[in-house]
N, C-alpha and C positions, 0 to 999 in steps of 0.2 A: 504493500500500500504506500509506504514511504517513497519507494522508487517511482511509483506512478505519479505521486504528487510532485516530486522534484522534476520529473521529466515534463509534466504538463506545464509547470511554472516556467521552466527554461524554454520549452519549445513554443509556448504561446507568447513569449516575450519578443516575438519578431517585431520588426519596425512597424509602427502604426503611422497613419498619415499625421503629419505634424502641423503645427499652426501655420495658417496662411499668412502671407505678408503682401500687402498691396504694392505691386511692383513699381508703381509710379509715384506713390505718396512719399514725400520727404526724401527723395533720392538726390544724389549728387549729379554733377554734370556728366559723369561718365555714363549714367543710364540714359541721359538724353542723347549722348553720342551713339549709344547702342540702339536707341529707337531710330535715329537717323540712318544708321547702318542697315537695320532691318528693312526700313522703308525703301532702301535702295535696291533690295533684292528683286529680281525680275519675277513677276507672277507667272511667266510663261515657262519657267523651268523649275525642276525640283531642287530644293536646297541640298547642298552637299555636306554630309556629316562624316568626319574622319575621326576614327578612334585609334589611338596609338597604344598598343599593348593588349595582350590576350590573357592576362592573369585574372584574379578574382574581380578586380575593378573593371577592366576592359570588357571581359566576356559578359559580365552582368549588365553593364551599360548597353552592350549590343543587344542582348535579349530583351531588356526592358524597352529600349527605343523601338525595336521592331514591333513589340506588342502594341505600343501607343501610336506609331505612325504607319506601320505596314509599308506600303509602296509609295507613300506620300513624300518620301525623302530618299535621296541617293546616299546610302550608308556604306562605308568601307572601313573595315578593321585591318590594321597593319601590325604584323608581329613577326619576329624572326623565328618563332616556334609555330608550327602549324597545329598545335594542340594546346588545350587548357589542362594544366597540371594541378591536381588537388593536393596541395602541399602539406596539409595537416597530417596526411597518412604517409608522407614521403619516407620517414624513418623505417617504416615497415617494409619498404622495398629493400633496404640494406640488410635486413634479416631474412629476406625471402618469404616473409609471411604473406605478402600481397604481390601479385604479378604487376610489372610496370604498366602494362596496357590497361589494367583495371582502374587506375586512377588518372588515366590520360584520355581526354576526349577530343577528337578532331574539332577544331574551331568551325570548320564548315558544317558540322552537325547543327550548330546554332544559327547558321546563316539561312534563314527562311526567305528573306528578301534582300539581304545585305550581300556585299561582295567581300572577299577575303584576299589580302595580298601578303604572300610569304616573302618578307623582305626585312632587311635591317634599315633602321632609320638613321640617315646621315645628318640631316639638318632640319631645323624648323625656323621659318621666317615669319615672325608674328605680324609684321607690318604688311608684307605682300600676300599673306595668307597662303603660304606654300610649304609643303613638306616634301623633302627629297629623300628617296630611298634607294637602296641597292639590292637587286634581286638576289636571293640566296644561291640559286643554282648557277647562274652565269654572270653574276656581278654587273648586270645591266642597270644603269641609273634611270629612275623614273621620278617625275614630279607630280604631286597631287595638289590640286586647288581645293580649298574648303570654304564653306560658309560658317560652319561650326566645327571646332576642334576640341577633342577630349584627350587630355593627357593622363594616361594610366599605365605608364611604362614600368612600374615597380621599382625595385632597388637592387643593389649589388653588395657583395660582401665588403666590409670595411676592415682593412688590415692596418689602418693608421699609418700608412706609408712604409710599413716594414716589408721590404721585398723578399726577405728570407722566409718569413712566415707565409707569405703568399705563394712562394715557389714550392715549399716543402710540405704543405698541408693539403688535406682534402677539405672540401666544403660540402654543405648539405643544403643546396638551394634548387638544384635541377635534377631531372631524372637521371642524367648522365652521372651526376655526383653520387647519387644513391647506389647506382649500379657499380660505379668504380670502387666505392667503399666496400661493398659486398665482395666483389672479385678480389680486392686486396686482402681483406680479412681471411678469406678462404685460402689464398695463396700463402699468407703468413703462417697459418695453421699447418698447411702442408709442409712448409719449410721447417717449422719448429718440430714437427713430428720426426723429421729425418736428422735434425741437428744433434751431434754428439757433444759439442762444446756447451757446457751448462751455462756459461756466461752469455753466449750468443743466443741460446734458447730463451733465457730469461728476458733478454732484450727484445726478442721477437714477440714475446708474450706481454709486452707493455703497450697499452693503448691509451693515448692521451687525448682528451677532448677539452678544448678551450671554450669556455662560455657556460655560465651557470643559469642562463635564462631558459625559456621553453625549448628552443631549438637544441641547445646543448644537452640539456637533461634528457630530453626524449630520445635523441640519437644515442646518447651514452647508455641509457638503461636498455634500449633495444639491442644494441650490439653486445652488451654485457651478457644478457640471457642467451643470445644466439651463440656467442663464443663458448660459454660454459656448457650449453646443451650439446653443441657439436663435438666438443672435446670428450664429453661423457659417452657419446654414442659412437664416435668414429675414430678418435685419435688416441690409441692406447699408449703411445710413447710420450704423452704430455701429462704432466702432473698438474691437475686443475688448481692446486694451491699456488702455482707459480703465475697464474693469470692475474694481471693487475690492470684494471680499467680505472684511469685517474681523470677526475674532472678538475679543471683549474678555473676558479671563479674569482673575479676581481672584487666582488662584493663580500660582505660578511655573512654569507649564506648563499642559498640558491632560490630561484623562483621568487624574486622580491615582489612581483605583482600580486602574489597571493597573501602577503602579510607574514608577520613573524611566526604565528602559531602554525599555519599550514606549511610554511617554509621549514620550520624546525622538524615537523613530522616528516616532510619529504627527505630532508638530509639524513635523518635517523634511519629511515627505511632504505635509502640508497646505500648507506654504509653497511647495513645489515645484509644487504644482498651481495656483498663482496666487493663493492666499489670503494674508491678513496676520493675524498673531496678536499681540495686545498683551497681555503678561503683567503680573502684579502691578498691574493697573489695574481700576478699577470705573467703571461708568456711574452718575453721581450725579444727572443731570437730563436732561430731553429736551423738545423742542418739536416742532411739526408738521414741521419741516425740519432738525432737528439733534439731535445727542447731545452732552452735556457729560460729559467724563471726570474722574476724580479728580485727574489731573495738570494740570487746567485747560485741556485740549485740547478744542476743539469740532470735531466731525466733521459738516460739512454733508451731509445725506443725505435720501433719500426713503423709506427702509425701515429699520425697527428691529424686530428680533425678540428677544423676551425669553425666555431659558431659564436664568434666574439662580437658580432654586431654588423649592421648594414648601413649603407649610405645611399643617398638618392643617385639616380643615374646621372653621369657627368653631363649628358646632353640637356637634361632638365635644369641642372645647376647652372649651366652656361647661358640660359635664355635671358634676354634683356628685359627683365621685369622685376618686380619686387620679390625678394626671397626671405625666408625665415633663416634662423641661425644654422639649421641643418642643411640648407640648400634647397629645400622644397619651396615651391612657388606659393606666395601668399594668395589666398582666395577669400571671398566674402562668404556669408552664410548660404548663398545660393550656389557656391562652389565655382564662381567666375573669377577670372583674374582681374585685378585692378587695371583700369584703362583698356582692357580687352574684353568687353562683355560677350563676345562670341566664342571665347576660349574658356574651357572648364578644366578643372583638375580634381582628382580624388585619389584615395589610397595613399601609396607611398610617395606620390608626387606632390600632395597638397599639404600646405601649412594652414590648417583650419582650427581656429580657437573655439573651444567648448565654452559657450556663454555661461553655462551653469557653474563650471569649475574654474574657469579662467585659465585653463591649460590647453595645450595643443592635443587634438585627438591622436591617440596612438595609431600606428599603422598595422592594424590587424585585419584578418579576413572578414570577421564579423562586421566591422565598421565599414569596410570597403563595399560589402554587399548592400548595406543599407544606404550608403552614399550613392551607389549606382541607381537605386530606385528613385531617390529625390532628383538626382541630376537628369535622368531620363525624362522624368515628369516635367522638369523645368524647360528642357530643350523642346519637348513636344508642345508645351504651353506657349512658348515664344513663337515657334514656327507656325502654330495654328492661330496665333493672334489672341491667345487667352492669357494675357499677362496677369489677370486677377487670380489665376490658378497656380502661379509660381509659389513654391514652398521654400522655407528655410530649413536647413539641416540642423536638427536639435535632437540629439540622441543620448540617452543615458545608458552607459555600458551595463549590461545585466549581469555580467560575470565572466570569469576566466577558468579554464580547466587545463589539466596536464596529466599525462600518464607517466608513472614513475617506476613501472615494472610490470611483471606478470599479474594481471587482474588487480592492479593497484593504481589508484589515481588520487588526485587532489583537485578540489573545485571550490570556487568562491562564487556563489550565485545569490545576487541581491543581498549581499552581506551575510548570507548563511554559509557556514563552513561545512564542506562535505569531504570525506576522505575514505580511502579503502576501496572495496569492491563497488560500492554504490557510485562513487565518483568515476571509477573506471567505466562502468556501464553507461553513465550519463555521457561521458566523453565519446564513447563509441556510438551511442544512439544519436547524439547531436550531429556528429560529423557524417555518419552514415546517411542520415536523413537529408543532408545538404549536398550529397553527391549529385552531379548535374542531370543524370539520366537514370531511368529504371534499370537499364542494362548494367550500368556500373554498380548500382546498389546490389543487384543479384550476384554479380561476379565477386564483389568484395565480401559479401556475406558468406559465399561459398569458400572464399580464400580463408577467412577466419575459422570457419567450421573445419575445413580440412587440416589447417595448421594445428587445431586443438586435438586432432586424432592421430596424425602421422608425424614422424620425425622431421627435423629440419633438413632441407635440401642443401647439399654442399657442392653443387656443380658451378663452375665458373664459366662465364660467357663474355667474350669480347676482350678488350685491351686490359692488360694488367700493368699497373705502374711498377717500374723496377726500383728496387732499393739495394743500396750497397752498405753493408754493415761493418763496423770496426768494433773492437772490444772496449774502446774508450778507457784504456788503462791510464792515460794522462789527460789533463784538461785540454780542451780545444781553445787555444788562446785567441784564435782569429775572431771569435765571436764577441770578445770584450776589448774595449779600447783602454787597456790597463797594462801596467808593467807585469812582468812574469812573477815577481815576488808577491805583488798584491793579489794576483789571481790565485796563486797557490795557497795563500793564507785564507781567502774568503770563500773559495769555491767548494761546494759540497755536492755529493751525488745522492740521488734518491734510490 
């Protein structure tokens, strides 16, 4: 009964229509210029709407705009991936629990009346209203004109300018990332099973994940169980007590968005499951076979996964318009750019202030989905001449959830703390229900069912990242700008 109540409360808290705002009342001159711009559009042609990006923000804008406008507008979505990736389930690709195609939906599936362009975006000219792209297959450049532009290009990993961390770590943002991590882990286990040198074997069996947020904890806990289950079932020459999965968190704990109580519960459970968590610590450098921490500790390892934060796409940060501190473009409550009323931004691209809390909305999938609904409604209202129907985005976040292990999760829903099996079930039910098609829902449900019955699959497919290991019997001086004596005194090994 409790589970049903929790689920109903969470699931029914989808975005509701928000308060209307009279588009023309009390507006600044930029709205007047927007009205002038709209009146200049020819009534003899369909307005061109160009959407940049095919993630949660872009794909949901596409679907919502088509629902409202049908063939009344010429809609084009441009993305360098021809599929929509359901990223909340991405860590389960790394463990083999879910098949890659089951959380990937071709964007053309959503294109009922719209067009899709498989291309990389090269430039955006806000003043001349042009987007230049290069086609993925043959690198041919194409220019698109637009009447309305939607910026929904997502984000990229932030390595804080550290080229070594970028070069020597895996990331967990794309389908290719998850597959690469899985292939690499299986290859490491195969190598460790054959390795006779105990020092090198221990080094192979160290897995370091940088980042104590949702992405870092979910990938760390997922691979922890996958590694231990695989060793138990298949690798008889590996002592499971030598497996070390280490999370490096720059904060004084993990999952700070959930608060101190749930964060403490999460870190206790993670440690009980055999993982190590290093708090108030940063990764400051890395090599092919080691990670250097901010306390001068070197961790010899064969696997480094980076989940230490994201930044806005450089193309968005370079646009000649007003930006927030993180590089995202500043938008009003209608999600339009200042001085460019025909350009909208949402998700990872938008610096949008929550009027209730006075803070910037976080870049989560939940919020991007709800922003897409408002944005699509506003574009349709403007295009159809119904400015009185334009809405402001005003959304109160209903909660956050995370999985932290097998049948174990934590959730904060409307201020109510949930943990354990109930939170894990809520996580699964919520994200399963938000898969974009019934086909994907059926496939993922079967993946979960089969994984609960059968052993993990340890087959590798595709490219395997090569690693060269040393015994690290002496410190690696090249990673520190210090004298030999100072390094020898302060450097420690984990």
